[in-house]
N, C-alpha and C positions, 0 to 999 in steps of 0.2 A: 788712523781710524777715528771718525767722529760719531758721537752718540746723539741721536735725535731725541731730545727730552720728551718725556711723556707728561701730559697735562693731567693724568689721572692722579698723580701724587698731590697736585695743587688744586684739584677740582673742588674739593670740599674742605680745603684748608681753612681753619678758623670756624667752620660750622660743625664738623664732626670731630670728636676727640681723637687723639693720635692712636689710642688703643683700638677705637672703633674702626678707624681707617685701616690700620694694620690687619685687624680681623677681617674686614671686607676684602682686602687684597688677597687674603688666603682662601677666600671662598671661590668655588667654581661659578661659572656664569649661570648655570641653571639654578644653583643655590641662591645667587644674588637675585635672579628673576623671581624665584619662589619667595625669597625674603621680601622683596618689594611688593609682590602681590599680597603676601600675608599682612604686611604692614598697612597697605592701602585698605584692604578689607577690614583689618582689625581696627584701624583708626576710624574709618567710616562707621563701622558697627558701634564702636565705643562712643563716638560723638553723637550718633543717632540715639543710642541708648541713654546717654546723659541728657540730651534734649528731651527725650520722652519722659525721663525721670523728673526733670524740672517741671515739665508741663503737667505731669500728674500731680506734682506737689501743689502747683497753682490750682489745679482742679480740685485737689483735696481740700485746700484752704477755702475755695469757693463753696464746695459742698458743706464744709464745716460751718461757714458763715450761714449758709442756708439752713443748716440744722439748728443753729442758734436762733435764727429768725423764726423757724417753725416752732422751736421749743417755746420761744417768747409768745408766739401766737397761741399755741396750745395752752400756755399758762394763763393768758388773758381769757381764752375761751373757757377754760376750766373755772377761772375766777367768776366769769360771767355766769356759767352754769351753776356754780355754788351759790351766787347771789340770787339767781332766779329760783333755785331750789329753796333757799331761805325764805324768799317772798312767797313762794307757792305753799310751803309748809304753814306760813303765818296765815294765809288766806284759807287754808283748808281746816284750820282749827275750829272755825265756826260750825263746820259740819259735824264735828265730833262732840259737841257740847252735850248731846243726849246720851252719849256713851262715855262716861267719865274715864273708864279704863283706857279706852282707845284714844281719848283725848290726851291723856297723860303720855301715852306712848308717842303720839304725834308731836306733843309738846316737847318731849325729850329730843325727838328728831329735829324739831325746829331749832332748839337751843344748840344741838350738836352741829347742825349745818351753819348756824351763825358763828359758832366758834371756828369751824373749818374755814369759813370765809375770811374771818379775821386773820387766821393763820396764813392763809394763802395771800391775802392782801399784804400782810407784813412781809412775806417772802418776796412778793413782787416788788415792793418798795425797796427791799434790801438788794435785790438783783439789780434794779436800776441804779441804785447808789453805787453798787460794786462796778457796774459797767462804766458809769461816769468816772469813777476813780481810776479804773483800768485803762481809760482812754478810748473806750468804745464810742465811736461817734454815732449820735442819734440825730435824726432830722429835727429841725426847729418845730415843725408841726407836731411831731410826736411828743416832743418835750412840752410844748404848750398844752396839748391835750392832757398829758400826764399831770402837769401842774394843776390844771383846772380840775381834774378828777380828784387829785389829792385834797385840793381846797374844798370841793363839794362833799367829800366824804366826811370829814370832821367828826368821826365817830358815830355816824348815822346808824350803823348796825348795832353798836353797843346801846345807843339810845333806844332803839326799837326793842332790843332785848330787855332792857331795864323796864321800859314802860309796859310791855306785855307781861313781864315777870310780876310787876306790881299788880297788874290787873288780875292775873291768875291767882296770885296770893290773896287778893281781896274777895275772891269769889269762892262760895262753897259749892263745889261741884256735885256733892251728894244731894243738895236740896233743890237743885234746879228742876223746877217743874214747869208747868206750862207758862205761868206768868214769869217766873224767874228766868225761864229758858228764853223767852222772847226778849226780856230785858237784856239778858246776857248777849244775846245775838246782836241786839241793837247796839250794845256797848262795843262789841267787836267791830260792828260796822263803823261806828264812830271812831273807834281806835284806828282803823285803817285810813281815816280821813284826817288824822292829826298831822301836823307839819312834819313830824319825824318820818311818818309813813310816806308822805309826799316827797320828802327829801330822798328817802330810800329809793323810791321809784325813779326820781330824777337821776340819782347816782347810777341806778341800773342802766338807764338809757345812755348816760355818758360813758359808762364802762363798755356798753355794747358798741357805741360809736368809736371809742378808742380801739377796741379790738378789731372792728371793721377797718379802721384807718391803718392800724399797724399791719393787719393782714395784707391789705392791698399794697401798702408801701413796701412791706418785706418781700412780697411776691415780685413786685416790680424790681426791687433791688436785687433779688435773687436771680431774676432773668438777666439783668444787666451784668451781674457777677459771672454768671455762666457764660454769657456771650464774651465777656472780656477774658474769661479763663480760656475759652476755646481759641480766641484770637491770640492770646499769649502763648498757648500751647503750640499753635502753628508757627508762630514767630520763633519760639525757642527751638522747636525741632528743625526748622529751616536754617536758622543761624547755626545750630549744632552740626547739621549735615554739611553746610558750606564750610564752616571752620575745620571740620574733620577732613573734608576733601582737600581743602587748601593745605592742611598740614600733611595729609597723606601724599598729596602730589609733590609737596616739597621733599618729603623723604624719598618718594619714588624717583624724583628727579636726581636727588643726590646719589641714590643707588645706581640709577641708570648711567649717570656720568662716570661711575666707576667701570662701566662696561663700554660706553660710547667713546669716552676720551681715549682710553688705550687703543680701541679700534681705529679711531681717527689718527692717533699717532702712528699706528702701523700703516694705515693707508697713506698718510703723508710721507712716511719713509719710503714706501713702495713707489709712490708717484715721483718723488725726488730721484730715486735710483733709476727709475725708468726714463724720466725726462732728461736728467743731467748725466746719466750713466756714471754716477758717482758711487762706485761699489765699496767705498770706505764708510758709507753711512750705515748706522745700526739703529734699530728700534730700541728706545730706552724703556720699554715696559718692564716693570718689576713684579707684576702680579703673578700669583702662583696658580692662576686659573687657566682656562683654555686659551684666553687671550695672551697670557704670558707664554704658553706653549707655542701659540701661533707666532708671537714675536720672535721667540727663539728659533722656530723653524724658518721664519722669514730671514732672520739674520744669517742662519746657516745657508739658506738658499741664496741670499745675496753674496755670501762668500763663495759658494760653489759657482754661481753664475759669473761672478767676477773672475774667478780662476778659469772657468770655461771660456768666457769671453776673451780673456787674455790669451788663452791657448788657441782659441778660434782665430783671433786676429793674427797670432803668430803663424798658425796653420794656413790662414788665408794668404799671408805674405809668402809663406813657403809654396803654397799652391800656385800663386801668381808667378813666383820665380820658376817653379817647375813647369807651369803652363808655358811660360816663355821659352824655357829650355826645350819642352816637348815640341812647341811650335817650331823652334829652331831645328830640332832633330828631324821633325816631319818634313820641314822645308828643305833640309839638306839630305834627306834620305835618298839613297841611290835607287830604291825601288819606288814604283808609283803607288800612291795611296789615294783611294777614292772612298768617300763616305756617302752612303745613300740612306735617306730616311724611309719610314714605313710607307710613304706615298709614292716612292720611286723617284724622288727628286734629289738632285745632287746638293749636298751641303758642304762638301770640302773636297779639294783636289790639290795635291802638292805639286811643286814645280816639276819633279821627275815625271809624274804622270802627264802633265801638260806637254812636256818635251817628247814623251813617247808617242803621243798622238798629235803632235804639232798644234796644241791648243793654247799656246802662249798668246796672251792678250784677249782671249775669248772669254767673256763672262760665263761662268758655269753654275754658280750658286743659284739654286731655285729652278734650274732647268730640268725637265724630265730626262732620265737617263737614256730613254730610247732615241732622243733627238741627237745624242752625242756618240753613243757607243753601239757596236753591232750586237746582234742577237746572241752571240756566243757568251757575252758578258751579262747582258740583261736577263736572259733566261736563267742563267746560273743564280743570279741575285733573287729572282722570283722563286726559284726552287728552294733556295736557302731560307728565305723568309717564311715559306710554307712549312719547312722542317728545320727550325732554328737550332736544334741540337746536333745537326750534322754539318760539318765544314765541307765545302765543295771546292773543287779545283778543276781548271780546264786550261788547255793551251790556247792562246789567242795570237793572232797574227798582228805584228807591229809593222811599222813603216820600214822601208828599205829591206824587205824580206827577212826581218828579224822575228824571233819567236819569244813570246812571254808566257809566264806561268801565272795564272790568276787564281788566288786563294780567297774564297768568300767566307766570312765569319759573321754570324748574326749578332746584332746588338740586343741583348735581353736584360731584364731587370736583375736576374741572378743566373749567371752562367752555370754554377754548380747545380742549382735546383733543376734548371732546364735539362742538364745532361744526365742527372741521376733519376729523375722521375718523369712525369709527363712533360712534353715540350712546352716552354713558355711562349708568350706572344713576343714576336720580334718587333723592336722599335726602329729597326733599320739594319743596314749591313755595312761592313767594312771590307773593301776589296783591296788586296795587296797584289800588285802586278810586278813580277820580277823578270827582267830580261835574261832569258836562259839560252840565248843563242849560242854564246860561247860554251856554256855547259853542255848543250846538245851536241855541239861540234866535238867537244872533248869526249863526251860519252860515245858519240859515233866513232871517233878515233879509237877509243878504248874497245868498243864492240868490234870494230874492224880488226884491231890488233889481236884481240882474243880470238876472233874468228880465224884470222890468218895463222896465228900461232897454233890454234887447235887443228887447223887443216894441215899445217906443216908437221904437227906431231903425229897426225894420223899415218903419214907415210912410214916413218921409222917404226911406229907402233904396229902398223900392219905387218911389217917384216918381222919384228920381234915376236909378236903374238902368233903370227902364222908359222914361223919356223919353230917356235916353242911347241905348238900343237903338233907340227909335223914330226919333230923329234920325239915328242911324247908318244905319238902313234907308232912310229917305227921302233921306238924302244920297247913298247908293249908288244908289238906284233912280231918283231924280228930279233932284236938284240937280247932282251931279257930271256926269252925262251931258249936262246942258244947258250946262256950262261948255265953251266952244269955244276959248278962248284957250290956245294951246300955248306959252306963254312959260315960262322957267325959274322966274320968280317965282310964276306961277300954279301950276305943277306942285309947287313947294316948299310953297306954301300948302295945296294939296290934300293933299299927303303929311302935312303937319303936322296938318291937321284930322283926317285919318284916324287918325294915331297918337295924337292927343290924345283922340279919342273912344274909341279902343281902350284907352287907359290908364284912362279914366273907367269903361268897362265892366268892365275887368279888376280894377280896385281895388274897384269896387262888388261884383263877384262874390266877391272875397277878403274884403271886409267881411261879405258874406252868410255866407261859410264860417265866419268867426270868431263871428258871432252864433249860427249854428247849433251851433257847439261849446258855447257858453255854455248854450244852451237844452237841448242834449243832456245835458250833465252835470247840469243842474237837473232834467230829467225823470227821469234815471236815479236820482239821489239821492232824488227824491220818489216813485219807484216808479210813475211814470205812463207809462213808455214801453211800447209794445206789442212783444211778441216773437213772431216767426213761426217757431216751432221745428218743424223737420222734418228727416228723414234726408238728409244731404248728404255728398258726397265732398269731403274737405279739399283734395285735389289740384285739383278743379274750382274751388274757391274761390280757390286760389292762382293758377290760370290766369286767372281773371277779374281778380284784382288786378294781375297782371303786364300783362294787356292794357290795363288802365286807366292804368298808369304807363309804357307803352311809349314814349310821346313823351318823357318825362323821361329814360329810358335812352338814347334816341337822341341827345338834346341833350347829355348828360353824357359820352358816349363810354365808359361803364363796361361791363364784361363782366357779363352775367347768367348765373349758373350755377344750374341747376335740378336738385336732388337729391331725388327722391321715391321712397321705398321702395315697391316694387310690392305689390299685394294688401292695401292698407290698408283697414280696415273703415270704413263710414260712421259719422258721429257725428250726434247730435241737436243741431241748432244753428239759429240765425237766420243764414241765408246772408248777407243784406245787411250785418248788423252785423259778421260776421267779415271780409267783404270790406273794410269800413271799417277794421278793425284792420290788416289786411295792407297796405292802401294807405297808411295812416299810417306803418307801420314801413318800407315800401319807400321812401316819399317822404323820410323822415328819413335813411335809409341813402344815398340818392342825393345829398341836400342836403349831407351832411357827409363825402362821399368825393370827393376830387379826382381820384384815379386808382386803378386796380386793378379790383376786381370786387365784386359783391354776390351772395351765395350764398343761395338759398332751399332749405332742407333740411327734409324732413318724414319722420319715422320713428316707429315704434311702440315704446314702452318700457313693458313690463308692461301695465297697463290704461289707458294714456294714449297719445294721439297728441301728439308733440312737434313744434312748428313753430318753426324758427329762421331769422332773417334775419341774415346775417353779412356785415359790410362790412370794407373795408380802410382805413377813414377815420381821422379824427383821434382817435377814442376819447374816453373820459371818465376823469376823475380819480376816486380812491376817495371823496372827499367828495361828488362829484356823483352817484355810484351810489345813495346813500341818498335823494337828493332828486328823482331823475329822474321819479318817478311822482307827485310832489306837484302839486296844482292851482296854476295861475298861476305856475309856476316855469320860468324859463329857466336851465339849468344852465351853470356855468362861464363861460369867456370865448369859447366856441365860437360864440356867437350874434352876435358883434360885426359880422361882415361877411355875415351871412345874413339872409334875410327874417324879420321878427318875426312872432310868433304870440301866441295867448292863453296858451300853456302848458297847454292842456287836452287836446291830442291824446293823449298817453300816459296821463293819468288816465282819459280816456274809454275807451281801450283796456283799461286795467286793470279798469274797471267792467264792460265787456262780457265780458271773459275770466272774471272772477270770477262773473258771473251764470251762465256756462256751467259753473260748478264747476271751473274750471281755475286755473292759476297763471301769472303772468307775471313775468319777471325779466330782468336785463341782466348780462352779463359783459363787462368792458372794461378795457383799460389805455391810458393816454393815449399817443397816437402809434402804437398797434398795432391800431386798429379796435375795433368793438363787435359783440356778439352779443346780439340781443334774441330771447328765446324765450318761448313760452307753450304750455300744455298744454290738451288737451281730453279729457275722459274718454270712453272707448269703452263703458263699462258703465252709462251712464245708462239708466234704465228707459225703453225705447221703448214699452212697453205703455201707460204713463201718458200719453204724448204722441201715441199713435197716432190717437186721435179728433181731437185738435187739428190734427194734420198733414193728415189726410184732409179735415177740415172746411175748413181753409184752402185746400186744393187744390180742393175742391168750389166754394167761394165764388169763387176766382179763375177757375175754369173757367166757372162760371155767369155771372160778369161778362163774360168774353170771348164766351160764346155769346150772351148777350142783346144785347151790343154788335153782334155780327155779324148778329143776327136783325132788327135794325131796318130799316124800310122808309122811304126818304125821302118826306116829305109833298110834296104838290103845290104848297104855298105857296112862292113863290120867295124872299121876304125874310122872315126871322124877326126877331121883336122880343125884345130882351134887356133886362131891367131890372137896372141896377147900383145896389145899395143900399150906400152907404159914406158915413161922415161926413167923410172927407177929400176936399176938392174936387179936389186934384191926382190922387188915385187915380181918381176918377170921370172926370176929363178924360183920363187916360192910357188907361183901359179903353175910353172912348168912341172915342178915335183908333184904338186897336188893332183894335177890333171893327168899326168903320165901314170900316176899311181893307180888310177881307175881305168886306164886303157885308152886314153885319148892321145892323138898325135898333136904335139904342141909346137907352134912356131911363134917366134917373138919378134917384135919391132920396137926400136928404141925411141921412136917419136911418131908423130902423125904422118909425116912425109914418107918415112920408111914403111909404115903400115899401109899407106895408100899404094905405094909401089908394089908391095908384096900381094895385095889383093888383086891388083891388075894383072900381075904375073901369074898367080895361081890362086883363084878364089877359094877361101877356106869354107868349111861347113858352118862355122860360127866365129864371131869376132867379139873379143873382150877389150873395151876401150877405157883408158883413163881420160879425164877431162883436162887437167892442167899439164900440158906438154908444150915444149918449144916448137916453133915453126908453124905447126897446125895443131890447134887444141882438139879435144875429143868431140865437142859439139860441131865444129866445122867439118871434121872428118866424117861424122855421122851424116851431116847434111849432104856432103859430096856423094857418099855411098848410097843414100836413100833416094837421091835424085838421078842416079845412074841406072837405067833399066837392067844393065848386066849385073849389078851388085845389090839392087834394092831388095831382092828376095833373101839375102843372107841374114839370118837371125843375128841381132846385135845386142850385147849387154854392156852397159856402162858401169864400171866399177871405179868409184872415185870418192875423194874426200869432199867434193862439192855436192851439196844437196839441192838439186834443182830438177826434181823429177818432171815437173810440168814442161819445162823446156825440152827435156830429152824426149818425152812422149810426143810432143808436137813435131819433133824431127823424124819420128817413126821408129825409134829404138824399141826393142821388145821388153827389156828388163832394165831397172835402174837400181843398182845396189851400191851401198856406201862402205867405205873402209872404216875400221879394220874388217877384214874379210870374214864373213860367216861361211865357212867352207861347205857346210851341209846345204845351206840355202843356195849357194852358187852351183854346186853340183846338181841339185834338184832342178833348178831352172835350166841349166845346160842340157840336161837329159830331155826335159820337156820340149825345149825348142828344137833340139836335134831330131827328136822323134817326130815333131811336127813337120820338119823338113823345109819350111819356107817361112819367110817373114811377111809374105803378102797375104794377110788375113782379110777376107772379104766378108762384109756384113751388109745385108739388105734390110732397110727399115721401111715398113709398110704401115702408114697411119694417115688418116684424113686430116688430123690436126697438124697444121703447118708448124705451129709453135713447138709442139712436142717433137715433131720430126727434126726440126732445126736443132733443138737442144740435144737430142740423142746424137745427131750427126756431129755437132761441135765437140761433144765429149769423146766420142769414139775416135774422131780424127786426132784429138789431142793425145789419145792413147796409142796411136800408130796404126789404126785400122783403116782399111779402104772401105768407104761407105757409099752405098747406092740407095737413092730414095725412090719411093713409090707412094702415090696417094690413093690408089684404088686397088681392089682385089685383082682385077684382070691385069692391070699393069704390074702388080707384084708377082703374079704367076709367070708372066712373060719374062720379066727380068730375072727371076729365079732360074728359069730354064736356060736362059742365055748365059748368065754369069756363073752359075754353079757356086753360090756363096758358101762360106763356112758356117754361117749362122743367119737366121732370119728373125727379126723382131717385128711382130705384127700385132695390130689392134685386134682384140677379141671379136669385136662386132664384124670387122671385115673378114676375119677367118671363118666365122660361122656362116656369114652370108654367102661366101664363095666356096665353102668347104675346102679352104686352102690347104689344110694339113693333109687330108687324104689325097687331094689332087696331086700334090708334090711328091708325097712319099710312095704312094701305091701305083700311080698311073705313069709316072715319068722317071722312076728309078732313082729318086733323090732320098733313098732311105736313110742315108748317113747324115743328112743335114739336121742340125739342132735348131729348134724353134723356141723362141721366148715370146709368150703371149701376154700382152698388157691389157688389164681390165680394171677399171675404177681405181687406178693408181696402185694396183697390186701386180706383182710380177709372178707369172707361173712358168715353171721350167719343165719342158718336155724331156725328161731324162730317159724315157723308154721310147725308142723310135717306133716301136710296134703299136703303141697306143695313141690314138688321136688325142689332140688337145683341144 
């Protein structure tokens, strides 16, 4: 580490003492600035004051000289006045000769003034002598006049005093009369003409001239002194100010250097560190002020920046290495990777993606994604950038009939922020495309395997469950009533037999439910499930699900809370499937809640109906939340003491909800309960489903009406032919049907069944589908296309669920195994009472599209359909064909009075009529009332 020397230590070396320099270093910058300002102001003020003081001294001396000159002038003027007074008194004495007393008074004044003049004259002479001795310079003219005056004086005043004194003494003032007075006056006049008197007058003139000259000279000299004094004052003040400014500037400069030099040292250090990236340099400032603190902070900053730069360079090297590794990983990635910017242009595509779409050698960077990829990918990217917090996926078609799974993730500044709060702006998207052809094949194989296994399990399960129920029934109806022993052992045995049979039936039904789940998920994935979409109230669906699980609620002791927002709109849905979803969610909530409550909440949020099932149970962990909707997954440890399942309940719910264009999710914390929610859109196009809804209603109503219209035949015992390749199933059905009074014949396969029908047609046929030689569908097709057998009611009872195909062949009922004995016996009775399978329906409607839709659906359900487009044609065909049911447009019915015409005029009172009006179906259940 090198120290950058500070020039602050040497900036004033040799100028300021060491103690002062040390003291300055310890001052703060603001203190130094204040000190410099105070010194500058103080020195300037002091210098200016000193100059003014010196100037005033010069001024004082000048004024003092002026005062001396004035004093001298005044002395001369006073001397002149004294001499003039002396002369005046002498001249006035002549006027007082008549009054001796007054003369004597004036004479005394005369003598006093003479003595005063002499005294003043001597003082003046002494002053001049003192000035000359003290070095006071006098002008030559002044000295010449003074010398001349001294020479002229020569005691002239004393001489005049003596001569006048002698004159007065020789004169008797008391005897002065007329003549004497005139003589005295003449003598006085003569006395004034004597030489001494003339000399006195000459001296007076010289004295006045001297005074005038000195006054003029002194005044001139005073003016010159004042002017010179003013000039000197200005010079002194100017020089003082300049010297003080120079000195103050020097001090300020020295003080400022204690600030600027350390700052310059800090600046030079910072520049060298920035320019040379030499992070070993340190600022050598030792001041204790802010600059010292700044230097210390700079040194610390240099140290930090050096460490950070070193770490940054290391990190940059690591990033470059990782970038190379990442590029290698991306380039060697088996899945296709595509990066799109916010403008929809391609920024990167790895080799796997190029290979998937045969883009090797094709430049992709900068090209619009629409020019390269199909809409399935580009639309997904656009949707993802519009909602960057949601990852989207779609299956895409690859080359050579392969299938890929495309997952699109938005590139945002902060993924966590975008996911937890409002969605952030997407800077682009990353598309990962994985070839899932093999996975789909494996998944299809798995689905086929599960479906096959499930189908195969249904046959033995049908036998086990059917015989168990049969044994249970015979036991309760025949065996147990015949047991007469009332011992404890017998009662315990009876109870155990009942419980064991109940367990067999219960577990058989549970196994049936599990198999149904497997088949349901298989059918949903294969798209073979039938959806009965119609407008339905979600609140009614919830009530049906609650009713189905009421026994579970009673057994668990949990509180059921129902919160349904009033006025909710209907949704287009498959009622039974949504009931299945809610029953599953409610059952799970009850299963995993030991105490507390289960809340069913339904409310509308924007264009969706939200259904939530909220429990106070054990909850789920965060890891389980991601897996809860996966197939064949039992999450967490919560299942250890609960009944096991297939792990397909929630995946089936998810498939059903997503088919309805909704979403399903779970919110939960372990130990705090769970909330399972799903949405149903309320803005699904009801127009597109209206025909299907009404057709389904029509078909259901037609089925009910035809079932009610059957008339029991007179034949007491009906013959039923059971065609199944499983002997246990044949035996089970024989026992069940014979128990209720039917005559049962059995056939081991399709060929055997066909032969028996030809030999002796039965009243009803029960068919299995999966049979050797001829399967059930083929046998049904043969029978329904033979006029001799097409009227025989036919029921398919199979593990294969393909009702649509069966109805298209003309079969009457399609039931699945395991056998629901009650439903089977009910349908058998209805069909046998109906007596024939040839059910005829007449459709009368001017709308060709509606007529065609009704015809297609009815034909797929095994009905014989005749069409008519006018009222007259409908009446004619009804009279000729004698149909079991008529579906007629209300406008046509009203226009031609079709109902009354057919029922009351032509004896067709038993015909059931369904009238269609404004997409609503009206059922004429009472033949006596017109519709």
